[in-house]
C-alpha positions as a Python dict, from the first residue, in 0.01 Angstrom:
ca = {
    (1, 'M'): (0, 0, 0),
    (2, 'K'): (159, 308, -151),
    (3, 'G'): (301, 89, -431),
    (4, 'I'): (-43, -47, -513),
    (5, 'I'): (-190, 303, -523),
    (6, 'F'): (97, 421, -744),
    (7, 'I'): (51, 132, -989),
    (8, 'S'): (-327, 189, -995),
    (9, 'A'): (-267, 556, -1068),
    (10, 'I'): (-39, 468, -1358),
    (11, 'I'): (-297, 224, -1498),
    (12, 'F'): (-575, 482, -1462),
    (13, 'A'): (-361, 750, -1623),
    (14, 'G'): (-279, 521, -1912),
    (15, 'F'): (-642, 432, -1960),
    (16, 'F'): (-744, 801, -1948),
    (17, 'L'): (-471, 892, -2199),
    (18, 'A'): (-583, 616, -2435),
    (19, 'V'): (-945, 735, -2420),
    (20, 'L'): (-833, 1092, -2476),
    (21, 'M'): (-619, 998, -2777),
    (22, 'A'): (-901, 790, -2925),
    (23, 'S'): (-1141, 1078, -2878),
    (24, 'H'): (-893, 1318, -3036),
    (25, 'S'): (-845, 1076, -3325),
    (26, 'D'): (-1223, 1058, -3380),
    (27, 'Q'): (-1245, 1437, -3370),
    (28, 'Q'): (-963, 1466, -3622),
    (29, 'K'): (-1137, 1216, -3849),
    (30, 'G'): (-1453, 1426, -3827),
    (31, 'K'): (-1256, 1741, -3895),
    (32, 'I'): (-1091, 1589, -4198),
    (33, 'T'): (-1431, 1478, -4326),
    (34, 'S'): (-1601, 1814, -4268),
    (35, 'D'): (-1305, 2027, -4380),
    (36, 'R'): (-1208, 1811, -4673),
    (37, 'D'): (-980, 1994, -4908),
    (38, 'R'): (-1209, 2166, -5155),
    (39, 'A'): (-966, 2094, -5434),
    (40, 'D'): (-1063, 1727, -5402),
    (41, 'L'): (-1436, 1795, -5431),
    (42, 'P'): (-1610, 1788, -5770),
    (43, 'R'): (-1727, 2101, -5949),
    (44, 'A'): (-2036, 2172, -6154),
    (45, 'T'): (-2079, 2474, -6380),
    (46, 'F'): (-2413, 2624, -6481),
    (47, 'A'): (-2526, 2931, -6674),
    (48, 'G'): (-2881, 3045, -6609),
    (49, 'G'): (-2897, 3417, -6676),
    (50, 'C'): (-2813, 3660, -6396),
    (51, 'F'): (-2546, 3492, -6185),
    (52, 'W'): (-2662, 3676, -5871),
    (53, 'C'): (-2982, 3472, -5882),
    (54, 'V'): (-2826, 3140, -5980),
    (55, 'E'): (-2567, 3174, -5705),
    (56, 'A'): (-2833, 3255, -5446),
    (57, 'D'): (-3042, 2954, -5551),
    (58, 'F'): (-2758, 2702, -5531),
    (59, 'R'): (-2638, 2838, -5198),
    (60, 'K'): (-2960, 2702, -5042),
    (61, 'L'): (-2881, 2338, -5120),
    (62, 'E'): (-2754, 2098, -4854),
    (63, 'G'): (-2426, 1952, -4975),
    (64, 'V'): (-2320, 2259, -5173),
    (65, 'V'): (-1991, 2376, -5026),
    (66, 'E'): (-1922, 2688, -5231),
    (67, 'V'): (-2074, 2884, -5520),
    (68, 'T'): (-1879, 3139, -5724),
    (69, 'S'): (-2018, 3378, -5985),
    (70, 'G'): (-1813, 3419, -6300),
    (71, 'Y'): (-1777, 3384, -6673),
    (72, 'T'): (-1718, 3086, -6900),
    (73, 'G'): (-1764, 2957, -7254),
    (74, 'G'): (-1592, 3240, -7440),
    (75, 'Q'): (-1258, 3316, -7599),
    (76, 'V'): (-1139, 3624, -7405),
    (77, 'E'): (-906, 3569, -7110),
    (78, 'N'): (-985, 3737, -6777),
    (79, 'P'): (-1294, 3917, -6907),
    (80, 'S'): (-1455, 4205, -6718),
    (81, 'Y'): (-1824, 4232, -6638),
    (82, 'E'): (-1857, 4521, -6883),
    (83, 'A'): (-1700, 4317, -7162),
    (84, 'V'): (-1914, 4008, -7098),
    (85, 'S'): (-2238, 4205, -7066),
    (86, 'S'): (-2166, 4367, -7403),
    (87, 'G'): (-2201, 4023, -7562),
    (88, 'R'): (-1872, 4046, -7753),
    (89, 'T'): (-1660, 3797, -7555),
    (90, 'G'): (-1856, 3479, -7618),
    (91, 'H'): (-1869, 3421, -7242),
    (92, 'L'): (-2184, 3350, -7043),
    (93, 'E'): (-2263, 3467, -6692),
    (94, 'A'): (-2230, 3145, -6495),
    (95, 'V'): (-2170, 2995, -6152),
    (96, 'Q'): (-1932, 2725, -6044),
    (97, 'V'): (-2058, 2495, -5770),
    (98, 'I'): (-1830, 2294, -5542),
    (99, 'Y'): (-2032, 2014, -5386),
    (100, 'D'): (-1995, 1712, -5161),
    (101, 'P'): (-2108, 1401, -5353),
    (102, 'E'): (-2169, 1222, -5022),
    (103, 'K'): (-2449, 1470, -4952),
    (104, 'I'): (-2583, 1562, -5295),
    (105, 'S'): (-2551, 1404, -5638),
    (106, 'Y'): (-2471, 1577, -5965),
    (107, 'R'): (-2809, 1466, -6101),
    (108, 'K'): (-2986, 1649, -5818),
    (109, 'L'): (-2788, 1963, -5899),
    (110, 'V'): (-2892, 1940, -6263),
    (111, 'D'): (-3259, 1880, -6182),
    (112, 'Y'): (-3254, 2170, -5935),
    (113, 'F'): (-3096, 2395, -6198),
    (114, 'F'): (-3363, 2312, -6456),
    (115, 'K'): (-3635, 2408, -6207),
    (116, 'H'): (-3488, 2752, -6142),
    (117, 'I'): (-3450, 2876, -6500),
    (118, 'D'): (-3656, 2891, -6818),
    (119, 'P'): (-3493, 2606, -7013),
    (120, 'T'): (-3701, 2681, -7323),
    (121, 'D'): (-3559, 3031, -7383),
    (122, 'P'): (-3267, 3037, -7631),
    (123, 'G'): (-3226, 3415, -7626),
    (124, 'G'): (-3144, 3481, -7260),
    (125, 'Q'): (-3318, 3448, -6928),
    (126, 'F'): (-3616, 3659, -6823),
    (127, 'V'): (-3536, 4032, -6834),
    (128, 'D'): (-3172, 3969, -6933),
    (129, 'R'): (-3147, 3927, -7307),
    (130, 'G'): (-2858, 3822, -7526),
    (131, 'A'): (-2632, 3522, -7581),
    (132, 'Q'): (-2435, 3603, -7265),
    (133, 'Y'): (-2745, 3525, -7058),
    (134, 'R'): (-2857, 3202, -7226),
    (135, 'S'): (-2878, 2884, -7022),
    (136, 'A'): (-2614, 2611, -7043),
    (137, 'I'): (-2463, 2322, -6851),
    (138, 'F'): (-2085, 2291, -6881),
    (139, 'Y'): (-1982, 1934, -6807),
    (140, 'H'): (-1642, 1860, -6650),
    (141, 'D'): (-1619, 1495, -6753),
    (142, 'E'): (-1801, 1230, -6953),
    (143, 'E'): (-2004, 1117, -6653),
    (144, 'Q'): (-2143, 1467, -6601),
    (145, 'K'): (-2212, 1491, -6973),
    (146, 'G'): (-2418, 1172, -6972),
    (147, 'I'): (-2614, 1277, -6663),
    (148, 'A'): (-2688, 1623, -6800),
    (149, 'E'): (-2799, 1490, -7139),
    (150, 'E'): (-3023, 1230, -6974),
    (151, 'A'): (-3184, 1494, -6750),
    (152, 'K'): (-3243, 1723, -7047),
    (153, 'R'): (-3390, 1437, -7248),
    (154, 'E'): (-3626, 1337, -6968),
    (155, 'L'): (-3740, 1695, -6911),
    (156, 'G'): (-3822, 1733, -7280),
    (157, 'A'): (-4005, 1400, -7292),
    (158, 'S'): (-4207, 1481, -6980),
    (159, 'G'): (-4428, 1724, -7171),
    (160, 'H'): (-4400, 1981, -6893),
    (161, 'F'): (-4302, 2247, -7146),
    (162, 'K'): (-4466, 2291, -7483),
    (163, 'K'): (-4149, 2439, -7631),
    (164, 'P'): (-3830, 2236, -7681),
    (165, 'I'): (-3557, 2248, -7418),
    (166, 'A'): (-3302, 2504, -7537),
    (167, 'T'): (-3042, 2469, -7258),
    (168, 'E'): (-2705, 2387, -7412),
    (169, 'I'): (-2482, 2108, -7284),
    (170, 'T'): (-2120, 2173, -7367),
    (171, 'A'): (-1771, 2085, -7250),
    (172, 'F'): (-1622, 2297, -6975),
    (173, 'T'): (-1303, 2484, -7064),
    (174, 'R'): (-1214, 2754, -6813),
    (175, 'F'): (-1395, 2955, -6551),
    (176, 'Y'): (-1311, 3316, -6463),
    (177, 'P'): (-1444, 3440, -6128),
    (178, 'A'): (-1638, 3766, -6153),
    (179, 'E'): (-1537, 4083, -5973),
    (180, 'D'): (-1559, 4082, -5592),
    (181, 'Y'): (-1867, 4304, -5581),
    (182, 'H'): (-2062, 4036, -5769),
    (183, 'Q'): (-1981, 3760, -5519),
    (184, 'D'): (-2251, 3701, -5254),
    (185, 'Y'): (-2441, 3993, -5404),
    (186, 'F'): (-2773, 3874, -5263),
    (187, 'E'): (-2627, 3896, -4911),
    (188, 'K'): (-2432, 4220, -4952),
    (189, 'N'): (-2716, 4407, -5122),
    (190, 'P'): (-3042, 4237, -5017),
    (191, 'V'): (-3275, 4521, -5117),
    (192, 'R'): (-3122, 4580, -5459),
    (193, 'Y'): (-3105, 4206, -5520),
    (194, 'G'): (-3463, 4153, -5406),
    (195, 'F'): (-3582, 4436, -5625),
    (196, 'Y'): (-3394, 4309, -5930),
    (197, 'R'): (-3508, 3951, -5880),
    (198, 'W'): (-3872, 4043, -5839),
    (199, 'N'): (-3874, 4267, -6145),
    (200, 'S'): (-3684, 4018, -6360),
    (201, 'G'): (-3982, 3781, -6363),
    (202, 'R'): (-3771, 3481, -6260),
    (203, 'D'): (-3964, 3392, -5946),
    (204, 'Q'): (-4301, 3446, -6107),
    (205, 'F'): (-4201, 3199, -6379),
    (206, 'V'): (-4065, 2944, -6131),
    (207, 'K'): (-4373, 2971, -5912),
    (208, 'H'): (-4604, 2928, -6213),
    (209, 'E'): (-4415, 2625, -6346),
    (210, 'W'): (-4312, 2449, -6027),
    (211, 'G'): (-4485, 2623, -5739),
    (212, 'G'): (-4162, 2757, -5587),
    (213, 'G'): (-3946, 3067, -5616),
    (214, 'E'): (-3905, 3371, -5396),
    (215, 'A'): (-4207, 3572, -5507),
    (216, 'G'): (-4281, 3849, -5266),
    (217, 'K'): (-3920, 3884, -5151),
    (218, 'M'): (-3939, 4262, -5168),
    (219, 'E'): (-4193, 4254, -4888),
    (220, 'M'): (-3930, 4104, -4659),
    (221, 'V'): (-3623, 4310, -4736),
    (222, 'S'): (-3714, 4584, -4488),
    (223, 'K'): (-3607, 4343, -4215),
    (224, 'S'): (-3251, 4377, -4341),
    (225, 'R'): (-3226, 4752, -4273),
    (226, 'P'): (-2913, 4816, -4064),
    (227, 'S'): (-2947, 4943, -3709),
    (228, 'D'): (-2893, 5311, -3635),
    (229, 'E'): (-2559, 5220, -3483),
    (230, 'E'): (-2451, 5054, -3807),
    (231, 'L'): (-2586, 5341, -4014),
    (232, 'R'): (-2382, 5593, -3818),
    (233, 'K'): (-2073, 5412, -3943),
    (234, 'K'): (-2199, 5383, -4300),
    (235, 'L'): (-2349, 5729, -4355),
    (236, 'T'): (-2209, 6079, -4331),
    (237, 'P'): (-2337, 6285, -4036),
    (238, 'L'): (-2564, 6480, -4273),
    (239, 'Q'): (-2702, 6164, -4435),
    (240, 'F'): (-2780, 6019, -4094),
    (241, 'K'): (-2940, 6341, -3973),
    (242, 'V'): (-3166, 6359, -4279),
    (243, 'T'): (-3266, 5993, -4313),
    (244, 'R'): (-3293, 5894, -3946),
    (245, 'E'): (-3360, 6222, -3766),
    (246, 'N'): (-3587, 6388, -4026),
    (247, 'G'): (-3334, 6662, -4093),
    (248, 'T'): (-3316, 6906, -4384),
    (249, 'E'): (-3001, 6995, -4575),
    (250, 'P'): (-2919, 7351, -4693),
    (251, 'A'): (-3082, 7467, -5016),
    (252, 'F'): (-2849, 7514, -5314),
    (253, 'R'): (-2569, 7352, -5114),
    (254, 'N'): (-2643, 6987, -5169),
    (255, 'E'): (-2525, 6727, -5416),
    (256, 'Y'): (-2811, 6686, -5662),
    (257, 'W'): (-3016, 7006, -5669),
    (258, 'N'): (-2857, 7105, -6001),
    (259, 'N'): (-2767, 6759, -6132),
    (260, 'K'): (-2872, 6729, -6497),
    (261, 'E'): (-2720, 6390, -6574),
    (262, 'E'): (-2958, 6114, -6678),
    (263, 'G'): (-3016, 5826, -6441),
    (264, 'I'): (-3216, 5721, -6139),
    (265, 'Y'): (-3213, 5816, -5771),
    (266, 'V'): (-3223, 5542, -5509),
    (267, 'D'): (-3241, 5535, -5130),
    (268, 'V'): (-2893, 5597, -4988),
    (269, 'V'): (-2953, 5330, -4720),
    (270, 'S'): (-3127, 5048, -4904),
    (271, 'G'): (-3084, 5119, -5272),
    (272, 'E'): (-3455, 5090, -5346),
    (273, 'P'): (-3540, 5289, -5663),
    (274, 'L'): (-3723, 5615, -5594),
    (275, 'F'): (-3703, 5876, -5872),
    (276, 'S'): (-3589, 5922, -6232),
    (277, 'S'): (-3410, 6214, -6394),
    (278, 'R'): (-3688, 6203, -6655),
    (279, 'D'): (-3925, 6335, -6389),
    (280, 'K'): (-3680, 6584, -6237),
    (281, 'F'): (-3734, 6955, -6287),
    (282, 'D'): (-3578, 7284, -6180),
    (283, 'S'): (-3813, 7406, -5909),
    (284, 'G'): (-3597, 7702, -5812),
    (285, 'T'): (-3601, 7587, -5449),
    (286, 'G'): (-3244, 7458, -5432),
    (287, 'W'): (-3341, 7096, -5368),
    (288, 'P'): (-3382, 6810, -5621),
    (289, 'S'): (-3749, 6807, -5724),
    (290, 'F'): (-3954, 6550, -5914),
    (291, 'T'): (-4306, 6541, -6055),
    (292, 'K'): (-4361, 6177, -5958),
    (293, 'P'): (-4185, 5871, -5812),
    (294, 'L'): (-4019, 5616, -6034),
    (295, 'E'): (-4161, 5336, -5819),
    (296, 'P'): (-4471, 5457, -5627),
    (297, 'E'): (-4479, 5141, -5416),
    (298, 'N'): (-4141, 5237, -5266),
    (299, 'I'): (-4283, 5569, -5142),
    (300, 'V'): (-4473, 5621, -4816),
    (301, 'E'): (-4650, 5952, -4745),
    (302, 'K'): (-4728, 6067, -4391),
    (303, 'K'): (-4879, 6376, -4231),
    (304, 'D'): (-4612, 6600, -4081),
    (305, 'R'): (-4731, 6860, -3830),
    (306, 'S'): (-4389, 6982, -3717),
    (307, 'F'): (-4293, 7351, -3712),
    (308, 'F'): (-4657, 7457, -3659),
    (309, 'M'): (-4764, 7358, -4011),
    (310, 'T'): (-4915, 7059, -4187),
    (311, 'R'): (-4714, 6901, -4466),
    (312, 'T'): (-4691, 6562, -4634),
    (313, 'E'): (-4369, 6384, -4547),
    (314, 'V'): (-4217, 6138, -4794),
    (315, 'R'): (-4032, 5829, -4667),
    (316, 'S'): (-3894, 5520, -4839),
    (317, 'K'): (-4091, 5203, -4779),
    (318, 'H'): (-3822, 4947, -4712),
    (319, 'A'): (-3549, 5152, -4541),
    (320, 'D'): (-3796, 5392, -4374),
    (321, 'S'): (-3566, 5682, -4463),
    (322, 'H'): (-3692, 6038, -4439),
    (323, 'L'): (-3663, 6173, -4794),
    (324, 'G'): (-3839, 6509, -4793),
    (325, 'H'): (-4191, 6640, -4858),
    (326, 'V'): (-4441, 6654, -5144),
    (327, 'F'): (-4632, 6971, -5237),
    (328, 'N'): (-4918, 7056, -5472),
    (329, 'D'): (-4734, 7331, -5659),
    (330, 'G'): (-4552, 7128, -5922),
    (331, 'P'): (-4574, 7143, -6303),
    (332, 'P'): (-4789, 6921, -6529),
    (333, 'P'): (-4866, 6644, -6571),
    (334, 'S'): (-4893, 6561, -6201),
    (335, 'G'): (-4903, 6909, -6049),
    (336, 'L'): (-4685, 6770, -5767),
    (337, 'R'): (-4342, 6867, -5640),
    (338, 'Y'): (-4154, 6592, -5461),
    (339, 'C'): (-3894, 6805, -5285),
    (340, 'M'): (-3619, 6569, -5175),
    (341, 'N'): (-3297, 6590, -4976),
    (342, 'S'): (-2988, 6496, -5176),
    (343, 'A'): (-2843, 6342, -4859),
    (344, 'A'): (-3118, 6078, -4863),
    (345, 'L'): (-3045, 5980, -5223),
    (346, 'R'): (-2780, 5808, -5429),
    (347, 'F'): (-2764, 5884, -5799),
    (348, 'I'): (-2695, 5610, -6052),
    (349, 'S'): (-2605, 5722, -6403),
    (350, 'K'): (-2785, 5560, -6694),
    (351, 'N'): (-2447, 5420, -6803),
    (352, 'D'): (-2410, 5232, -6474),
    (353, 'L'): (-2760, 5086, -6446),
    (354, 'E'): (-2664, 4737, -6565),
    (355, 'K'): (-2352, 4725, -6348),
    (356, 'E'): (-2541, 4840, -6040),
    (357, 'G'): (-2825, 4593, -6086),
    (358, 'Y'): (-3089, 4834, -6219),
    (359, 'G'): (-3080, 4725, -6582),
    (360, 'V'): (-3459, 4706, -6593),
    (361, 'Y'): (-3459, 5087, -6613),
    (362, 'A'): (-3218, 5121, -6905),
    (363, 'S'): (-3502, 5146, -7158),
    (364, 'I'): (-3624, 5467, -6993),
    (365, 'F'): (-3323, 5649, -7132),
    (366, 'S'): (-3326, 5514, -7486),
    (367, 'D'): (-3376, 5865, -7622),
    (368, 'S'): (-3260, 6206, -7505),
    (369, 'Q'): (-3482, 6430, -7297),
    (370, 'P'): (-3352, 6736, -7110),
    (371, 'E'): (-3450, 6833, -6757),
    (372, 'R'): (-3754, 7061, -6753),
    (373, 'K'): (-3796, 7404, -6602),
    (374, 'A'): (-4087, 7468, -6370),
    (375, 'S'): (-4370, 7650, -6544),
}
C-alpha cells in the first residue's frame, strides 16, 4: 500500500512539475514578447515644431514604446538646444519614435503626425518660426519613404487644405537626443507646458481642422499642484511660509525688490507667468512692485480681513499660491501697486525665455526700457 502511495506521489509530483514548467515557459514567452529588445523594434522620426508637443502627442498612441526629443537633419555633431534654436546648425527639433509594428503601423504614425501639425506651413510651426521648426518626415528605409510619400500625396489630393502640403520627406541620417530637461517635459512641467501649448496656437489649429487637440488644457493643470508635503521638500521654508501659509517676507531683504534685469516673473510653484519687468517699478516699499499683471487670467484677487484691516490679496490661479496684495496707490497708467513677495516668484531673464519655454514673451523685450520710479 505504501508503495502504491509513493508511486502515486511521484506521478503527481511529476505532473505538477510539468504544469509548472509549462506555465513558466508561457510566462517567459509573454515576457519576451512584452519586453522585446527595443533595439529590434523599428524607429520613426518626425519634426513638427516644438518637440515637447510632438513627444506628448505620440506618447498617447497604443503601440508606441518610447519617444525621445532631439535634433536631426543638420551638419553639426552633438548640437545643443541653444545652437539648434539659433537656426545655424541645419538641425530641426524632432522626435524619434520606437514602436511595435504588431500594434501600430508606420502608416498610422504618419497619418497621426499629419493631424497634429500644420503641414502647409513651410516657415515653422505655429508660434515657433524658423527652419529649425519646420515639419519633416525622416524615413529610415525605402518602405517608410514610400508610405510617407503616399500619405503626403493623399493628404494633398484630399482637398482638406487649400495650400499645398509643405512637409518635407527626407532620408534619415543621425539623431541626437536633446538635453535631459527636454525629455518628458510635459510630465515634468505640466503647467509651463500647458501654458506654452495653449499660447502656441497648436491645439486651436488642430481642433479647427480635425476636431481634436488639447484646447483648454490650462484649465486642468491646477490638478497637478503638488501636495503641501511635497512642496515642503521642494521649497525653502520662507517660500513655503509665503505661498502656503500667507506669510510676508522682510522688506528690502528679499531677492527681487531691487532687481532691474529684464524678464518675467512666474509662480515659484507652478511656473505660470505672472508679471513682467516692463511693468515693475520702484515703489520704495522694499518689495517687488508692478503696475499690472502680465497674464491677468493667472491672477486671483480676494478680500483679506486679517490684522484688523481690509486688503485685496493676490493669489495665483493654478497653483493657488499667496503672492501678496494689490493697492490703489500705484503710478499711471493703472494707478495700482501689485506688491509681491519675492519668495512666491521665480525670475526668468529675457535671455532664457526660449530655453525655459516662455518664448512667446520674447517680443516684449525687443527694445530697451528701464524700470520706472514711482511718481
